[in-house]
Backbone and ligand atoms as CSV (ligand in chain L), in Angstrom:
chain,resi,resn,atom,element,x,y,z
A,1,MET,N,N,95.149,-18.140,20.346
A,1,MET,CA,C,93.875,-18.810,20.611
A,1,MET,C,C,92.700,-17.847,20.460
A,2,GLY,N,N,91.565,-18.370,20.068
A,2,GLY,CA,C,90.375,-17.548,19.896
A,2,GLY,C,C,89.829,-17.052,21.217
A,3,GLN,N,N,88.836,-16.178,21.119
A,3,GLN,CA,C,88.283,-15.630,22.354
A,3,GLN,C,C,86.805,-15.971,22.547
A,4,ILE,N,N,86.408,-15.927,23.814
A,4,ILE,CA,C,85.019,-16.188,24.175
A,4,ILE,C,C,84.417,-14.895,24.701
A,5,LYS,N,N,83.215,-14.568,24.187
A,5,LYS,CA,C,82.517,-13.376,24.664
A,5,LYS,C,C,81.169,-13.790,25.241
A,6,VAL,N,N,80.683,-13.019,26.189
A,6,VAL,CA,C,79.346,-13.246,26.737
A,6,VAL,C,C,78.578,-11.939,26.608
A,7,ILE,N,N,77.465,-11.968,25.900
A,7,ILE,CA,C,76.669,-10.743,25.743
A,7,ILE,C,C,75.209,-11.020,26.098
A,8,LYS,N,N,74.453,-9.956,26.339
A,8,LYS,CA,C,73.018,-10.109,26.534
A,8,LYS,C,C,72.346,-9.688,25.237
A,9,GLY,N,N,71.406,-10.464,24.751
A,9,GLY,CA,C,70.753,-10.063,23.522
A,9,GLY,C,C,69.919,-11.158,22.894
A,10,ASP,N,N,69.497,-10.857,21.672
A,10,ASP,CA,C,68.634,-11.747,20.886
A,10,ASP,C,C,69.498,-12.340,19.772
A,11,ILE,N,N,69.654,-13.647,19.766
A,11,ILE,CA,C,70.586,-14.287,18.831
A,11,ILE,C,C,70.143,-14.140,17.368
A,12,THR,N,N,68.860,-13.903,17.139
A,12,THR,CA,C,68.405,-13.751,15.748
A,12,THR,C,C,68.947,-12.467,15.113
A,13,LYS,N,N,69.433,-11.549,15.951
A,13,LYS,CA,C,69.949,-10.268,15.451
A,13,LYS,C,C,71.472,-10.272,15.291
A,14,VAL,N,N,72.111,-11.375,15.690
A,14,VAL,CA,C,73.576,-11.405,15.757
A,14,VAL,C,C,74.184,-11.710,14.390
A,15,LYS,N,N,75.178,-10.912,14.033
A,15,LYS,CA,C,75.806,-11.051,12.715
A,15,LYS,C,C,77.074,-11.907,12.783
A,16,ALA,N,N,76.916,-13.155,13.166
A,16,ALA,CA,C,78.061,-14.073,13.209
A,16,ALA,C,C,78.066,-14.908,11.930
A,17,ASP,N,N,79.180,-15.562,11.642
A,17,ASP,CA,C,79.193,-16.463,10.480
A,17,ASP,C,C,78.181,-17.593,10.686
A,18,ALA,N,N,78.114,-18.081,11.919
A,18,ALA,CA,C,77.111,-19.106,12.228
A,18,ALA,C,C,76.480,-18.812,13.581
A,19,ILE,N,N,75.151,-18.989,13.662
A,19,ILE,CA,C,74.498,-18.996,14.970
A,19,ILE,C,C,73.997,-20.417,15.215
A,20,VAL,N,N,73.917,-20.786,16.481
A,20,VAL,CA,C,73.476,-22.131,16.838
A,20,VAL,C,C,72.044,-22.053,17.353
A,21,ASN,N,N,71.261,-23.045,16.984
A,21,ASN,CA,C,69.869,-23.140,17.422
A,21,ASN,C,C,69.722,-24.265,18.436
A,22,ALA,N,N,69.109,-23.964,19.584
A,22,ALA,CA,C,68.773,-24.994,20.586
A,22,ALA,C,C,67.495,-25.680,20.113
A,23,ALA,N,N,67.682,-26.692,19.270
A,23,ALA,CA,C,66.568,-27.327,18.579
A,23,ALA,C,C,66.034,-28.520,19.375
A,24,ASN,N,N,65.127,-29.258,18.775
A,24,ASN,CA,C,64.722,-30.568,19.328
A,24,ASN,C,C,65.043,-31.610,18.269
A,25,THR,N,N,64.870,-32.886,18.594
A,25,THR,CA,C,65.358,-33.946,17.700
A,25,THR,C,C,64.584,-34.046,16.386
A,26,THR,N,N,63.438,-33.377,16.290
A,26,THR,CA,C,62.731,-33.381,14.993
A,26,THR,C,C,63.349,-32.365,14.041
A,27,LEU,N,N,63.999,-31.343,14.578
A,27,LEU,CA,C,64.529,-30.187,13.829
A,27,LEU,C,C,63.428,-29.404,13.110
A,28,MET,N,N,62.180,-29.635,13.507
A,28,MET,CA,C,61.092,-28.975,12.778
A,28,MET,C,C,60.507,-27.763,13.513
A,29,GLY,N,N,61.315,-27.167,14.387
A,29,GLY,CA,C,60.885,-25.950,15.061
A,29,GLY,C,C,60.203,-26.230,16.382
A,30,GLY,N,N,59.960,-25.177,17.136
A,30,GLY,CA,C,59.337,-25.303,18.450
A,30,GLY,C,C,59.202,-23.932,19.064
A,31,GLY,N,N,59.292,-23.859,20.388
A,31,GLY,CA,C,59.185,-22.571,21.078
A,31,GLY,C,C,60.560,-21.998,21.352
A,32,GLY,N,N,60.650,-21.118,22.330
A,32,GLY,CA,C,61.927,-20.552,22.778
A,32,GLY,C,C,62.758,-19.981,21.651
A,33,VAL,N,N,64.062,-20.194,21.752
A,33,VAL,CA,C,64.980,-19.631,20.765
A,33,VAL,C,C,64.764,-20.289,19.394
A,34,ASP,N,N,64.370,-21.539,19.397
A,34,ASP,CA,C,64.086,-22.275,18.154
A,34,ASP,C,C,62.962,-21.575,17.374
A,35,GLY,N,N,61.882,-21.258,18.071
A,35,GLY,CA,C,60.762,-20.563,17.441
A,35,GLY,C,C,61.185,-19.201,16.905
A,36,ALA,N,N,61.984,-18.487,17.706
A,36,ALA,CA,C,62.439,-17.149,17.297
A,36,ALA,C,C,63.311,-17.239,16.044
A,37,ILE,N,N,64.187,-18.228,16.002
A,37,ILE,CA,C,65.079,-18.388,14.837
A,37,ILE,C,C,64.258,-18.736,13.593
A,38,HIS,N,N,63.312,-19.664,13.730
A,38,HIS,CA,C,62.486,-20.034,12.564
A,38,HIS,C,C,61.661,-18.843,12.069
A,39,ARG,N,N,61.105,-18.082,12.994
A,39,ARG,CA,C,60.306,-16.906,12.585
A,39,ARG,C,C,61.174,-15.895,11.840
A,40,ALA,N,N,62.360,-15.658,12.374
A,40,ALA,CA,C,63.225,-14.630,11.773
A,40,ALA,C,C,63.871,-15.106,10.470
A,41,ALA,N,N,64.175,-16.386,10.372
A,41,ALA,CA,C,64.839,-16.905,9.165
A,41,ALA,C,C,63.856,-17.018,8.003
A,42,GLY,N,N,62.566,-17.262,8.338
A,42,GLY,CA,C,61.551,-17.400,7.298
A,42,GLY,C,C,61.253,-18.855,6.989
A,43,PRO,N,N,60.152,-19.106,6.267
A,43,PRO,CA,C,59.641,-20.463,6.051
A,43,PRO,C,C,60.586,-21.388,5.287
A,44,ALA,N,N,61.500,-20.842,4.509
A,44,ALA,CA,C,62.423,-21.698,3.739
A,44,ALA,C,C,63.300,-22.542,4.673
A,45,LEU,N,N,63.485,-22.079,5.903
A,45,LEU,CA,C,64.290,-22.860,6.857
A,45,LEU,C,C,63.639,-24.222,7.145
A,46,TYR,N,N,62.307,-24.267,7.200
A,46,TYR,CA,C,61.627,-25.544,7.436
A,46,TYR,C,C,61.971,-26.556,6.360
A,47,GLY,N,N,61.952,-26.088,5.119
A,47,GLY,CA,C,62.267,-26.970,3.991
A,47,GLY,C,C,63.667,-27.537,4.106
A,48,ALA,N,N,64.605,-26.696,4.518
A,48,ALA,CA,C,66.001,-27.132,4.649
A,48,ALA,C,C,66.137,-28.143,5.794
A,49,CYS,N,N,65.401,-27.912,6.876
A,49,CYS,CA,C,65.498,-28.792,8.052
A,49,CYS,C,C,64.824,-30.141,7.812
A,50,GLU,N,N,63.744,-30.118,7.042
A,50,GLU,CA,C,62.987,-31.330,6.739
A,50,GLU,C,C,63.876,-32.426,6.134
A,51,LYS,N,N,64.820,-31.994,5.331
A,51,LYS,CA,C,65.672,-32.945,4.589
A,51,LYS,C,C,66.546,-33.798,5.502
A,52,PHE,N,N,66.767,-33.359,6.738
A,52,PHE,CA,C,67.622,-34.124,7.652
A,52,PHE,C,C,66.896,-35.310,8.296
A,53,HIS,N,N,65.560,-35.282,8.276
A,53,HIS,CA,C,64.781,-36.319,8.978
A,53,HIS,C,C,65.203,-36.444,10.426
A,54,GLY,N,N,65.346,-35.320,11.087
A,54,GLY,CA,C,65.671,-35.300,12.510
A,54,GLY,C,C,67.160,-35.349,12.788
A,55,CYS,N,N,67.486,-35.298,14.084
A,55,CYS,CA,C,68.891,-35.272,14.509
A,55,CYS,C,C,68.948,-35.797,15.947
A,56,PRO,N,N,69.842,-36.746,16.244
A,56,PRO,CA,C,69.931,-37.254,17.623
A,56,PRO,C,C,70.452,-36.184,18.590
A,57,THR,N,N,70.098,-36.306,19.838
A,57,THR,CA,C,70.555,-35.396,20.895
A,57,THR,C,C,72.089,-35.333,20.920
A,58,GLY,N,N,72.620,-34.122,20.961
A,58,GLY,CA,C,74.076,-33.935,21.041
A,58,GLY,C,C,74.771,-33.853,19.692
A,59,GLU,N,N,74.071,-34.257,18.624
A,59,GLU,CA,C,74.646,-34.094,17.279
A,59,GLU,C,C,74.220,-32.732,16.725
A,60,ALA,N,N,74.685,-32.379,15.541
A,60,ALA,CA,C,74.381,-31.065,14.969
A,60,ALA,C,C,74.236,-31.160,13.454
A,61,ARG,N,N,73.421,-30.278,12.892
A,61,ARG,CA,C,73.212,-30.189,11.442
A,61,ARG,C,C,73.293,-28.713,11.038
A,62,ILE,N,N,73.702,-28.460,9.802
A,62,ILE,CA,C,73.882,-27.065,9.378
A,62,ILE,C,C,72.995,-26.724,8.182
A,63,THR,N,N,72.427,-25.515,8.213
A,63,THR,CA,C,71.673,-24.990,7.066
A,63,THR,C,C,72.175,-23.572,6.783
A,64,GLY,N,N,71.672,-22.994,5.719
A,64,GLY,CA,C,71.932,-21.581,5.454
A,64,GLY,C,C,71.209,-20.722,6.489
A,65,GLY,N,N,71.475,-19.438,6.445
A,65,GLY,CA,C,70.862,-18.518,7.409
A,65,GLY,C,C,69.577,-17.871,6.915
A,66,PHE,N,N,69.261,-18.059,5.646
A,66,PHE,CA,C,68.058,-17.482,5.034
A,66,PHE,C,C,67.929,-15.994,5.375
A,67,ASN,N,N,66.842,-15.550,6.005
A,67,ASN,CA,C,66.674,-14.105,6.246
A,67,ASN,C,C,67.442,-13.564,7.455
A,68,LEU,N,N,68.226,-14.401,8.088
A,68,LEU,CA,C,69.002,-13.931,9.247
A,68,LEU,C,C,70.277,-13.231,8.787
A,69,PRO,N,N,70.854,-12.389,9.650
A,69,PRO,CA,C,72.161,-11.799,9.314
A,69,PRO,C,C,73.295,-12.829,9.324
A,70,ALA,N,N,73.089,-13.980,9.986
A,70,ALA,CA,C,74.118,-15.031,10.025
A,70,ALA,C,C,74.139,-15.789,8.694
A,71,LYS,N,N,75.348,-16.259,8.301
A,71,LYS,CA,C,75.449,-17.030,7.044
A,71,LYS,C,C,74.880,-18.434,7.208
A,72,PHE,N,N,75.130,-19.020,8.370
A,72,PHE,CA,C,74.694,-20.397,8.634
A,72,PHE,C,C,73.928,-20.475,9.949
A,73,ILE,N,N,73.053,-21.485,10.009
A,73,ILE,CA,C,72.413,-21.852,11.283
A,73,ILE,C,C,72.803,-23.301,11.567
A,74,ILE,N,N,73.340,-23.531,12.752
A,74,ILE,CA,C,73.695,-24.885,13.172
A,74,ILE,C,C,72.658,-25.322,14.195
A,75,HIS,N,N,71.991,-26.427,13.917
A,75,HIS,CA,C,70.887,-26.889,14.753
A,75,HIS,C,C,71.359,-28.054,15.612
A,76,THR,N,N,71.218,-27.917,16.916
A,76,THR,CA,C,71.608,-29.022,17.797
A,76,THR,C,C,70.567,-29.238,18.886
A,77,PRO,N,N,70.034,-30.447,19.018
A,77,PRO,CA,C,69.155,-30.720,20.151
A,77,PRO,C,C,70.013,-31.005,21.379
A,78,GLY,N,N,69.900,-30.161,22.396
A,78,GLY,CA,C,70.571,-30.420,23.658
A,78,GLY,C,C,69.784,-31.466,24.433
A,79,PRO,N,N,70.344,-31.945,25.543
A,79,PRO,CA,C,69.632,-32.947,26.343
A,79,PRO,C,C,68.503,-32.342,27.174
A,80,VAL,N,N,67.454,-33.125,27.372
A,80,VAL,CA,C,66.413,-32.782,28.342
A,80,VAL,C,C,66.970,-33.191,29.705
A,81,TRP,N,N,66.824,-32.339,30.717
A,81,TRP,CA,C,67.328,-32.658,32.061
A,81,TRP,C,C,66.415,-33.695,32.721
A,82,HIS,N,N,67.027,-34.832,33.100
A,82,HIS,CA,C,66.247,-35.879,33.772
A,82,HIS,C,C,66.779,-36.143,35.169
A,83,GLY,N,N,67.524,-35.177,35.742
A,83,GLY,CA,C,68.041,-35.367,37.094
A,83,GLY,C,C,69.549,-35.527,37.150
A,84,GLY,N,N,70.190,-35.712,36.013
A,84,GLY,CA,C,71.654,-35.715,35.974
A,84,GLY,C,C,72.299,-37.076,35.792
A,85,ASN,N,N,71.526,-38.140,35.842
A,85,ASN,CA,C,72.115,-39.481,35.696
A,85,ASN,C,C,71.800,-40.126,34.360
A,86,SER,N,N,71.438,-39.310,33.396
A,86,SER,CA,C,71.095,-39.847,32.073
A,86,SER,C,C,72.060,-39.320,31.014
A,87,ASN,N,N,73.316,-39.157,31.413
A,87,ASN,CA,C,74.347,-38.695,30.474
A,87,ASN,C,C,74.139,-37.256,29.999
A,88,GLU,N,N,73.384,-36.489,30.769
A,88,GLU,CA,C,73.069,-35.119,30.344
A,88,GLU,C,C,74.323,-34.263,30.144
A,89,ASP,N,N,75.308,-34.378,31.071
A,89,ASP,CA,C,76.505,-33.525,30.985
A,89,ASP,C,C,77.259,-33.784,29.680
A,90,GLN,N,N,77.473,-35.065,29.388
A,90,GLN,CA,C,78.209,-35.421,28.169
A,90,GLN,C,C,77.445,-34.999,26.918
A,91,LEU,N,N,76.136,-35.203,26.935
A,91,LEU,CA,C,75.326,-34.838,25.760
A,91,LEU,C,C,75.349,-33.331,25.514
A,92,LEU,N,N,75.349,-32.552,26.604
A,92,LEU,CA,C,75.421,-31.098,26.439
A,92,LEU,C,C,76.788,-30.691,25.870
A,93,ALA,N,N,77.850,-31.290,26.402
A,93,ALA,CA,C,79.189,-31.014,25.864
A,93,ALA,C,C,79.243,-31.404,24.380
A,94,ASN,N,N,78.612,-32.523,24.027
A,94,ASN,CA,C,78.587,-32.954,22.620
A,94,ASN,C,C,77.910,-31.908,21.735
A,95,SER,N,N,76.826,-31.317,22.223
A,95,SER,CA,C,76.122,-30.301,21.429
A,95,SER,C,C,77.051,-29.136,21.090
A,96,TYR,N,N,77.804,-28.670,22.094
A,96,TYR,CA,C,78.737,-27.555,21.837
A,96,TYR,C,C,79.877,-28.009,20.926
A,97,HIS,N,N,80.473,-29.168,21.244
A,97,HIS,CA,C,81.623,-29.638,20.463
A,97,HIS,C,C,81.235,-29.905,19.002
A,98,ASN,N,N,80.129,-30.607,18.797
A,98,ASN,CA,C,79.732,-30.958,17.423
A,98,ASN,C,C,79.293,-29.722,16.627
A,99,SER,N,N,78.696,-28.750,17.290
A,99,SER,CA,C,78.326,-27.503,16.602
A,99,SER,C,C,79.583,-26.755,16.156
A,100,LEU,N,N,80.572,-26.694,17.038
A,100,LEU,CA,C,81.815,-25.988,16.697
A,100,LEU,C,C,82.585,-26.712,15.602
A,101,THR,N,N,82.550,-28.023,15.624
A,101,THR,CA,C,83.223,-28.805,14.576
A,101,THR,C,C,82.616,-28.480,13.209
A,102,LEU,N,N,81.277,-28.442,13.154
A,102,LEU,CA,C,80.610,-28.102,11.881
A,102,LEU,C,C,80.957,-26.683,11.440
A,103,ALA,N,N,80.998,-25.758,12.393
A,103,ALA,CA,C,81.333,-24.362,12.071
A,103,ALA,C,C,82.741,-24.290,11.481
A,104,ASP,N,N,83.660,-24.994,12.091
A,104,ASP,CA,C,85.043,-25.005,11.619
A,104,ASP,C,C,85.121,-25.579,10.198
A,105,GLN,N,N,84.416,-26.676,9.977
A,105,GLN,CA,C,84.409,-27.314,8.646
A,105,GLN,C,C,83.815,-26.388,7.581
A,106,HIS,N,N,82.904,-25.510,7.984
A,106,HIS,CA,C,82.291,-24.585,7.025
A,106,HIS,C,C,82.975,-23.221,7.021
A,107,LEU,N,N,84.174,-23.184,7.542
A,107,LEU,CA,C,85.043,-22.001,7.485
A,107,LEU,C,C,84.448,-20.781,8.201
A,108,CYS,N,N,83.737,-21.033,9.277
A,108,CYS,CA,C,83.164,-19.936,10.065
A,108,CYS,C,C,84.194,-19.451,11.081
A,109,GLU,N,N,84.446,-18.150,11.079
A,109,GLU,CA,C,85.365,-17.586,12.078
A,109,GLU,C,C,84.625,-17.222,13.356
A,110,THR,N,N,83.386,-16.760,13.209
A,110,THR,CA,C,82.630,-16.314,14.379
A,110,THR,C,C,81.368,-17.157,14.547
A,111,VAL,N,N,81.138,-17.593,15.781
A,111,VAL,CA,C,80.003,-18.472,16.085
A,111,VAL,C,C,79.297,-17.933,17.330
A,112,ALA,N,N,77.969,-17.920,17.286
A,112,ALA,CA,C,77.200,-17.472,18.456
A,112,ALA,C,C,76.271,-18.585,18.929
A,113,PHE,N,N,76.235,-18.794,20.238
A,113,PHE,CA,C,75.384,-19.817,20.859
A,113,PHE,C,C,74.349,-19.176,21.782
A,114,PRO,N,N,73.145,-19.756,21.855
A,114,PRO,CA,C,72.248,-19.440,22.966
A,114,PRO,C,C,72.615,-20.393,24.114
A,115,SER,N,N,71.971,-20.252,25.235
A,115,SER,CA,C,72.218,-21.143,26.369
A,115,SER,C,C,71.434,-22.441,26.154
A,116,ILE,N,N,72.099,-23.405,25.535
A,116,ILE,CA,C,71.427,-24.647,25.137
A,116,ILE,C,C,70.918,-25.423,26.359
A,117,SER,N,N,69.700,-25.890,26.266
A,117,SER,CA,C,69.037,-26.776,27.247
A,117,SER,C,C,68.603,-26.127,28.559
A,118,THR,N,N,68.885,-24.836,28.771
A,118,THR,CA,C,68.550,-24.252,30.084
A,118,THR,C,C,67.170,-23.581,30.124
A,119,GLY,N,N,66.407,-23.692,29.031
A,119,GLY,CA,C,65.046,-23.158,29.021
A,119,GLY,C,C,64.063,-24.290,29.277
A,120,VAL,N,N,63.290,-24.619,28.264
A,120,VAL,CA,C,62.294,-25.696,28.349
A,120,VAL,C,C,62.923,-27.022,28.789
A,121,TYR,N,N,64.146,-27.278,28.422
A,121,TYR,CA,C,64.788,-28.561,28.736
A,121,TYR,C,C,65.335,-28.639,30.161
A,122,ALA,N,N,65.268,-27.499,30.903
A,122,ALA,CA,C,65.462,-27.476,32.368
A,122,ALA,C,C,66.829,-27.931,32.890
A,123,PHE,N,N,67.858,-27.875,32.075
A,123,PHE,CA,C,69.212,-28.194,32.551
A,123,PHE,C,C,69.621,-27.093,33.548
A,124,PRO,N,N,70.138,-27.438,34.734
A,124,PRO,CA,C,70.509,-26.397,35.703
A,124,PRO,C,C,71.514,-25.403,35.104
A,125,LEU,N,N,71.208,-24.125,35.282
A,125,LEU,CA,C,71.936,-23.067,34.575
A,125,LEU,C,C,73.443,-23.028,34.866
A,126,GLU,N,N,73.825,-23.041,36.149
A,126,GLU,CA,C,75.263,-22.914,36.477
A,126,GLU,C,C,76.044,-24.105,35.924
A,127,ARG,N,N,75.457,-25.268,36.061
A,127,ARG,CA,C,76.106,-26.486,35.577
A,127,ARG,C,C,76.243,-26.452,34.048
A,128,ALA,N,N,75.217,-25.989,33.373
A,128,ALA,CA,C,75.247,-25.884,31.906
A,128,ALA,C,C,76.306,-24.867,31.462
A,129,ALA,N,N,76.390,-23.752,32.181
A,129,ALA,CA,C,77.346,-22.701,31.810
A,129,ALA,C,C,78.775,-23.209,31.952
A,130,GLU,N,N,79.036,-23.955,33.016
A,130,GLU,CA,C,80.376,-24.502,33.236
A,130,GLU,C,C,80.761,-25.470,32.108
A,131,ILE,N,N,79.837,-26.337,31.749
A,131,ILE,CA,C,80.101,-27.311,30.674
A,131,ILE,C,C,80.306,-26.588,29.343
A,132,ALA,N,N,79.454,-25.606,29.074
A,132,ALA,CA,C,79.541,-24.873,27.809
A,132,ALA,C,C,80.906,-24.194,27.670
A,133,ILE,N,N,81.293,-23.439,28.683
A,133,ILE,CA,C,82.538,-22.657,28.580
A,133,ILE,C,C,83.760,-23.579,28.528
A,134,LYS,N,N,83.751,-24.645,29.327
A,134,LYS,CA,C,84.863,-25.607,29.289
A,134,LYS,C,C,85.004,-26.232,27.901
A,135,THR,N,N,83.886,-26.611,27.325
A,135,THR,CA,C,83.904,-27.283,26.017
A,135,THR,C,C,84.365,-26.309,24.924
A,136,ILE,N,N,83.909,-25.078,25.003
A,136,ILE,CA,C,84.313,-24.070,24.009
A,136,ILE,C,C,85.815,-23.783,24.129
A,137,LYS,N,N,86.288,-23.604,25.375
A,137,LYS,CA,C,87.721,-23.321,25.593
A,137,LYS,C,C,88.588,-24.435,25.036
A,138,LYS,N,N,88.194,-25.666,25.311
A,138,LYS,CA,C,88.951,-26.823,24.846
A,138,LYS,C,C,88.963,-26.859,23.313
A,139,PHE,N,N,87.802,-26.583,22.721
A,139,PHE,CA,C,87.726,-26.598,21.255
A,139,PHE,C,C,88.643,-25.542,20.642
A,140,LEU,N,N,88.659,-24.359,21.245
A,140,LEU,CA,C,89.452,-23.255,20.683
A,140,LEU,C,C,90.956,-23.556,20.676
A,141,LEU,N,N,91.383,-24.467,21.521
A,141,LEU,CA,C,92.811,-24.825,21.547
A,141,LEU,C,C,93.264,-25.479,20.247
A,142,THR,N,N,92.343,-26.159,19.558
A,142,THR,CA,C,92.724,-26.880,18.330
A,142,THR,C,C,91.922,-26.428,17.110
A,143,ALA,N,N,91.104,-25.388,17.262
A,143,ALA,CA,C,90.276,-24.934,16.135
A,143,ALA,C,C,91.157,-24.461,14.980
A,144,GLN,N,N,90.695,-24.720,13.770
A,144,GLN,CA,C,91.418,-24.258,12.577
A,144,GLN,C,C,90.958,-22.866,12.166
A,145,ILE,N,N,89.669,-22.652,12.149
A,145,ILE,CA,C,89.086,-21.426,11.591
A,145,ILE,C,C,88.347,-20.603,12.655
A,146,VAL,N,N,87.569,-21.268,13.473
A,146,VAL,CA,C,86.770,-20.554,14.485
A,146,VAL,C,C,87.696,-19.792,15.421
A,147,ASN,N,N,87.481,-18.478,15.551
A,147,ASN,CA,C,88.346,-17.713,16.461
A,147,ASN,C,C,87.590,-16.797,17.411
A,148,GLU,N,N,86.265,-16.792,17.316
A,148,GLU,CA,C,85.482,-16.014,18.272
A,148,GLU,C,C,84.141,-16.699,18.522
A,149,VAL,N,N,83.891,-17.024,19.770
A,149,VAL,CA,C,82.642,-17.680,20.148
A,149,VAL,C,C,81.914,-16.787,21.144
A,150,THR,N,N,80.675,-16.439,20.808
A,150,THR,CA,C,79.895,-15.548,21.674
A,150,THR,C,C,78.706,-16.302,22.260
A,151,MET,N,N,78.559,-16.229,23.581
A,151,MET,CA,C,77.354,-16.742,24.238
A,151,MET,C,C,76.358,-15.588,24.264
A,152,VAL,N,N,75.220,-15.776,23.620
A,152,VAL,CA,C,74.200,-14.730,23.567
A,152,VAL,C,C,73.101,-15.074,24.576
A,153,CYS,N,N,73.068,-14.316,25.664
A,153,CYS,CA,C,72.181,-14.635,26.779
A,153,CYS,C,C,70.947,-13.747,26.728
A,154,PHE,N,N,69.792,-14.364,26.862
A,154,PHE,CA,C,68.533,-13.645,26.657
A,154,PHE,C,C,68.097,-12.878,27.898
A,155,ASP,N,N,68.531,-13.321,29.068
A,155,ASP,CA,C,68.103,-12.642,30.300
A,155,ASP,C,C,69.297,-12.445,31.231
A,156,GLU,N,N,69.083,-11.618,32.239
A,156,GLU,CA,C,70.144,-11.218,33.155
A,156,GLU,C,C,70.747,-12.403,33.918
A,157,LYS,N,N,69.898,-13.313,34.349
A,157,LYS,CA,C,70.347,-14.476,35.132
A,157,LYS,C,C,71.282,-15.353,34.299
A,158,THR,N,N,70.912,-15.546,33.058
A,158,THR,CA,C,71.724,-16.369,32.157
A,158,THR,C,C,73.041,-15.656,31.857
A,159,PHE,N,N,72.958,-14.356,31.622
A,159,PHE,CA,C,74.154,-13.549,31.358
A,159,PHE,C,C,75.128,-13.654,32.530
A,160,ALA,N,N,74.627,-13.528,33.757
A,160,ALA,CA,C,75.485,-13.584,34.950
A,160,ALA,C,C,76.148,-14.960,35.083
A,161,ALA,N,N,75.402,-16.015,34.794
A,161,ALA,CA,C,75.941,-17.378,34.943
A,161,ALA,C,C,77.098,-17.631,33.975
A,162,TYR,N,N,76.970,-17.192,32.740
A,162,TYR,CA,C,78.043,-17.424,31.749
A,162,TYR,C,C,79.213,-16.469,31.986
A,163,GLN,N,N,78.886,-15.247,32.371
A,163,GLN,CA,C,79.902,-14.251,32.665
A,163,GLN,C,C,80.840,-14.758,33.759
A,164,GLN,N,N,80.256,-15.411,34.747
A,164,GLN,CA,C,81.028,-15.938,35.873
A,164,GLN,C,C,82.005,-17.029,35.446
A,165,GLN,N,N,81.674,-17.721,34.366
A,165,GLN,CA,C,82.495,-18.860,33.937
A,165,GLN,C,C,83.663,-18.477,33.044
A,166,ILE,N,N,83.662,-17.278,32.488
A,166,ILE,CA,C,84.712,-16.986,31.508
A,166,ILE,C,C,86.017,-16.512,32.134
A,167,TYR,N,N,85.993,-16.250,33.454
A,167,TYR,CA,C,87.242,-15.812,34.093
A,167,TYR,C,C,87.939,-16.941,34.792
L,1,AR6,N1,N,68.060,-15.259,21.650
L,1,AR6,C1,C,68.867,-15.837,22.563
L,1,AR6,N2,N,68.408,-16.671,23.525
L,1,AR6,C2,C,67.082,-16.907,23.563
L,1,AR6,C3,C,66.167,-16.351,22.645
L,1,AR6,C4,C,66.703,-15.488,21.646
L,1,AR6,N3,N,65.936,-14.911,20.715
L,1,AR6,N4,N,64.910,-16.804,22.964
L,1,AR6,C5,C,65.037,-17.594,24.059
L,1,AR6,N5,N,66.341,-17.665,24.417
L,1,AR6,P1,P,64.956,-22.809,25.042
L,1,AR6,P2,P,66.113,-25.528,25.359
L,1,AR6,C6,C,66.980,-18.390,25.542
L,1,AR6,O1,O,63.766,-23.200,25.846
L,1,AR6,O2,O,66.040,-25.438,26.839
L,1,AR6,C7,C,62.217,-25.430,21.906
L,1,AR6,O3,O,60.831,-25.566,21.876
L,1,AR6,C8,C,66.110,-18.834,26.687
L,1,AR6,O4,O,65.813,-17.733,27.559
L,1,AR6,O5,O,64.752,-22.024,23.817
L,1,AR6,O6,O,67.356,-26.063,24.726
L,1,AR6,C9,C,62.926,-26.446,21.019
L,1,AR6,O7,O,62.177,-26.771,19.863
L,1,AR6,C10,C,67.047,-19.830,27.367
L,1,AR6,O8,O,68.017,-19.140,28.162
L,1,AR6,O9,O,65.835,-24.123,24.609
L,1,AR6,C11,C,63.052,-27.621,21.935
L,1,AR6,O10,O,61.879,-28.410,21.945
L,1,AR6,C12,C,67.779,-20.472,26.177
L,1,AR6,O11,O,67.522,-19.603,25.068
L,1,AR6,C13,C,63.264,-27.015,23.290
L,1,AR6,O12,O,62.671,-25.721,23.229
L,1,AR6,C14,C,67.309,-21.873,25.830
L,1,AR6,O13,O,65.924,-22.002,26.041
L,1,AR6,C15,C,64.746,-26.826,23.597
L,1,AR6,O14,O,64.877,-26.411,24.919
């Protein structure tokens, strides 16, 4: 079975086969990690994203990595936290599962994720970390190609929350 790693860092610098972007449903960029990825990948990423005409929450779309060290960027809009009774848990699990499915289909062995939905979208961190790690572990049991998934945490609090879930 593949392995899960948790590191602290900037996902735009990570040399994985695919990195995942915590996007919004327009896929046309924004703040946070989305803004950082678009800035680092360069303007051609906008052109590639435009062609999708958006993406529903929990689904995922794939583009090239352009100026990033990653070969592919997988864009997934996570759920906005509305208090927990709006299917947020399932939608967050869908974001991880559908991103990994696309990575597997594109023959990616290594995939890196940011902490989806726990920034601007306000999903509670511990709850998000538990869902993320559970979904990744389950996926790795049947993955064909993906064999290493790294959670790239931007700050200490996020790093501690995911670190706690991997044991
Ligand atoms: N590398 C890794 N993680 C990062 C980086 C980075 N370079 N920059 C920020 N983070 P957020 P969301 C962390 O708000 O909650 C955008 O405007 C950040 O500290 O980026 O899913 C989109 O367009 C936090 O832990 O994503 C959407 O509109 C995590 O990434 C909306 O924000 C996620 O925070 C999506 O909100």
